N, C-alpha and C positions, 0 to 999 in steps of 0.2 A: 359453284363453290356461294354460299352464304354468306351477307357478307354481315355481320354482326358490329353495331354501331358502336357496342357500348357490350359486350358480353358479359353469362352468368361467370362464366368461370375459363383466366389466361392459364393455361398450360406450357411453361416454357423448356423446349427440349423435347422435338419430333421421333426422336428415337422411338425405339417399342414399348417402353412403360408408356410414355409422354401418347402416346397416335392411340395405343389401346385402350387410353384410359380415355382420351378424347373418345370414342369409337361409340365409347360402354357407354358416356352418357351424354351423346344426342343421340345414339338411339332410344334413353329418356325421355326425349326431350327439351333439353339441355340444354344454352346457348354456348357454344366454348370455341374458342379461338386458342391455338397454334401459333405458336413463335419458334422458328428454326433461325439457327446461323448462316446455316451452310445454305447453296446452293444444289448442293448432291449429295446421296449417301456413298461416301465410300468405303472401299474394305482398310478399315484399324486394323485389324485381327480381333474382333473381337466375338463374346459367345455364340456358336451356333449347334450347341448342341442343351435338347429340352429337356432335364427327366420326366421320369413318370410322373412324380408328384406336380410338372410344371406341366406337363403336358394337362393333366384334371382340371387344373386350372384355368387353361384357353377351355374349357368343357365348360366348365361353368361361367364363361364368359364371354360363347359365345362365340369366339373366336378358333377353334377347332379345325371345322368344317373348310374354312376357308384357306387357314394355312395348308390343308391336305392336298386341297384342291388347286394349288398352285405351286407342291410341290414339297413338300415338305414330306421327308425320307424320312419313316422308320426302319431303325434298327435291333435287329432280335436277337444275338448273343455279344456276348462277351467272353473276352480269355483275357488272361490275366499271364501274359506270356515274361522272359526276363530272366537275368542271370540268378537267381535262386531257387530257380523253380524248371524240370527238363520242360520240355515241350510238349512229351505222352502224358506227365501228367499234369502242364496245364490242361489241355482238352480236353483230360478226364474233369477236369469241378467245371466245366466251362458250367455261364452262368445264361440258361436259358430266359427273356428277355420274355415270352411268352407265358409263363410261369409268373409272372403282376398279373394279366388275367384274373384270379383270382383275387387279390383281393380289391379287384377296381383299377389297378391303373395298367392303360395301355404302352408302349417301347416307349423308351429312345428317341425323339423328334429331332433331327437336323433341318436346317437351310440357313443358306448362303445373310448370311448377318445384311447388306446391303436389301438386298433380296425382299425380307421382312421388313427394314423399315421400309420399303418402298411402297408396299400389300398392305403394310396397317395406314401406313398417309392417302392412300386411296382408299380403303375402307373408312376413314374416319371425314374422310370427305363424303362419300357418298352417304354417310350417315346424316348427315350434314354440319358437321366443324368446318369451320376455315382456319387456313393455313396457311400462315403466309411468311417466307422465307430469304433468305436475306436479311434478316433483321442483324441492324449494330446497335449500340450505346444502349443498352440494353441497363435499366436502373425498375428493381421492385424496392416497394417500399409497404411494409409489413404495416399490421393494426383494424381498428375493428374495420376504416372502410380502406383496404389497401389499396394501392396503384401499383400503375405498369408505366414505363417511360419507353418508346426508345423512337429507330428511327428504321423508316422500311419507305423504295424504293423515294430514298430522296426527300421526306416527309418528317417530322416529326409529331408521335402522332403519342397517344397517353388512352389508356383504360381504366376502370373504377370499378374493376369487376367484384362478387363476392365474393368472392378465394382466387386467394394466385396459389398455384401446382406447380412443385420447378420438379423438372423431368429431366434434369440438365448433364448430368452425368459425373463424370466421380470428383471432377473442379468447378463443382458448379459453382455459378455464378451466383445466383437466388440465395443457395444454403449462407454464399460469404456475408454479401449483402445484406438479409438481414439476422445475421448473427447467431447460426444455430452451429455451437459445437459441431464440432468432429475430433472423435476417435482416430489413436493411428496406430496400426501394428509395430515395430521394426520389421523390411522387409526381409522374407526370408527368403526367397531363393528369384531365378528372374525365368521367364517362358520366351519361348520365339513358339513364333503361329507364322503357317503357311498354308495355302487352296493349293493344291493340286490337280489337273486332269490327268485324264490314260493312264489310269490304272482300272483298266479292266480284268487285270491277272489276280488284281485279288478282292476276295468274298466282297457284293453290298451291305452285305448286313449283319456286314463279322464288326465289332468296336475291337481297339488294343489298349489295354496301356499296359508299364510296366519297367524295367530300371531295363539297365548293360552299363558295365562300367561307371562313365562318368556323368548318362542323360539318362531322363527321366523320358520315359516319350510317350503316344499317344494319342490312335489317330482313331478320325470318324469320319467312316463314306457319307456321302452326301446325296448320291449316286450312284449306277453303274460302273460312272465312269469318273468318278470327283472325290475327294477327301482331304475333308481338312487338316493337318499332319498339327500336333504340336514338340515342344521339346523345353523342358526343365533344366537344367544348370547353375551348376553353382554360383554365387556373387564373383569368387572370385578366378571368375572365368570370363567376364562379362565384356570381355572383345573378341567371346566364340560364334560371333555371327554379326559383328563390323566389318562395313565395309562393302565396292561395289561384287566383289564374286558373291555372297550371304546367301544365297540363293541355295545358288552350285553345293555349299558348306554345310548348309540346311539339310542336302538333300541324302551328303554321304553321308550325316548321322544317321540316317532310314537304313545303313548297311550291315542289318541287328541281325549277328551268330544265332540268336535268340531266339529269334520269331521265323516263321519258316511265309513264304514268300512275300518276306520285306522284303527287295528288289523289285519289287513293280510299286512299290512307295516309291523310294531311293531312285528308280528310273521315272516317273511321273517329268509329268511340266509345269515349274511353276503357271498357275492361274490369277498370280495376285501379290503383293507385296511380301517380305520376310520382314516381319518385324521384331523388337522381342519388349518388356515392359517388366517391372518389377511382380511379387508374387507376395504380398502384404494385405490385410486385415486394416479394414474402414467400417467406423457405426457414430451411430450422434441418437441418446439415449431418447431425445425427445426431437422429435423431425417434424414439426411443429410450431409456431410460434402465429399469436393471429390475424386470422388474414393468407397464411399459408402453410403453405402443408408440402411434405418429400416425399419422394416412392423413387423405386432404386437406386443405381450407384449416387443418386445425393442423396440418399439418405445410410449410403455405405453401404460395401462391397463388401462377398466376400473372398478368399483368396482363389482368386480363377483353377487351384489344382484339381477339383473337384466338379468343375464349371456346373458351376447351382445359377450366376447369376442374371438367366430368362428364365428361371421357376422362381426368384425370390422379386423378378419386377412383374410376376405376370399374377404373384400373390400378390404384390405390393395393391397393386389394380384392380385386380378386384373385393379382396378388402374396405382401399376406401372406395370404391362403388356403392359396394352393398352401409359402409355405413351412411354415406351422401347420402343415397336412396331413400333409406325409412327413415331419414329427418330429416327435411329439408333448409334447418337454421343450422347453418353450420359454423356453429362455434366452437373453438378452440379443444374446448372438453369432451366433443360429440372425439376426438380426434384421439381421445385416451386409450380408447381402445385397440387401435391400429397401433401405438411405439407400446402399447407391452406386452401386445403379440412377436411383434419386430423384436422388439430388445431379447424374449427370450429365445427366439426362432434364431435369430445374428450371434447369438452367444454357442447353440448348440452345434450353428456352424464353422463355426469361426474352432469350435476344441474339435470334429469331425477334421478339419484340411488342415488343422494344427501334422494331425497322428497319420493323413497322407504323408506331411512332406517331412517330420522324421522318419516314416517308414520310404521315402522313394526321393526324397533328394537328398541323400546324405548319403555319400559315397565311399567305395573304399572296404578291403576286408568286415573289417568291423558293421558295418551298418549291411552288407549280405547276408553276418553270420545271423546280424536283427533281424531281418525281412524274416529265414525263416525262423527262427524260435517262433516270432510272433505268430508267424500263418499257421505252424504246428497246433502252439496252445490255444489259437481262435481255433480251429477242427477239434480242440478234445473239449473247447467252448472251456479252460481256464482263465482266458482272457478276453477281452471285454473288444465284441465289435460292434463298432459302428459306421464299420464301409457302409450296411446299406442306408444308411443316413442323404449318405448321393444320389439315390434311386428312389426310394417312396416319403422320401423327406421330412426331415428334424421332427416332427412330432410324431410319429412312429410310434420308434424305439421306449424302449421304458426310461424317464429322468431321470434314474437314477443309474445308467451310465450314462452322465452328459457331468461325469466328473472332474476334475481337472487333475486327478490325481493318476487318468492314462498316461496324460503328459510325464508323469514322473517318475512313472512303470518306461514309460519305451527310454527315456536318456537314461536310465540306469541300468539297461540291458549292454 
């Protein structure tokens, strides 16, 4: 690893976004140092499903083949099971991901989050970036000549890079220290996730999500024998997966009457923690100040119900990289196109996630009847369908679909 006495770019956060950006900038000959507080990447139950539009971003970044060679797992089909549709009808409406090839997209790609972080860390180092782990006492000072102060291996250090990138997640220290305002929706619902092994009876190419009783279930295979499972549930049911036996109760929630073969998920072996977190959207209108720019969750995250986190991060990396390589004068004005694109991108994703939340994580007879009505109206073309956004990205569908009135129509049903 090359030691940078005073790097051009300091990236705070060596997760997926930070490591990907470090890799592509280092490949372009830019001196980059990554600062990471953790010593080991662990399973915190984070995004592991990369949408087709996100896969396209990894291709543009030159990272796709690296992910694939390290075990990235493509899915082949989606079936939307649930208590608002019988299994035979759901299977007749199967979504074949290979059909996306006609639009230039590869199928969704799944990979364990810590493994992806480790892989990209190694790729960044291989490309010439420096990675410092176990960093504490971080202080970022914005300005035309930014400073980064921190402690590493018992030594106080200071960098004066040309620019600092905050890639340090939802609770970004960088964002707070440089005074970038974050907006936040109220939490809509709760979401629990767990990685499981011994799932050989579940088709390795099949993802599913749907609603039954009081859970919204999601399953995304990572191999022939491993699946990442999620359950979304109501705020008033917050103790559902709390306590020492939460893994067993989580698996029991996958004994689903409406999902054929779900017993292979319910009888699986836990391969990681069962963690719950709140689902909501956050965003920053202007994710930069002089000397500092934010990417990934640090700049705002989408409600995870539609699984866009990885795709958002890779898009951020690609846009910021392109701007930084096109013009090496990294003034705040350079990042205005990034701010404009991201603001509209996140608005569309917020609206899309809100429609999913209303339809999928509201429970009872009325909510089930609403799902049936919307499904029929979408088939007839009389209700706007923004669901494809979760696969092909927020800029592909017509702009007029992204109107807040769609949420009013849903709530009025």
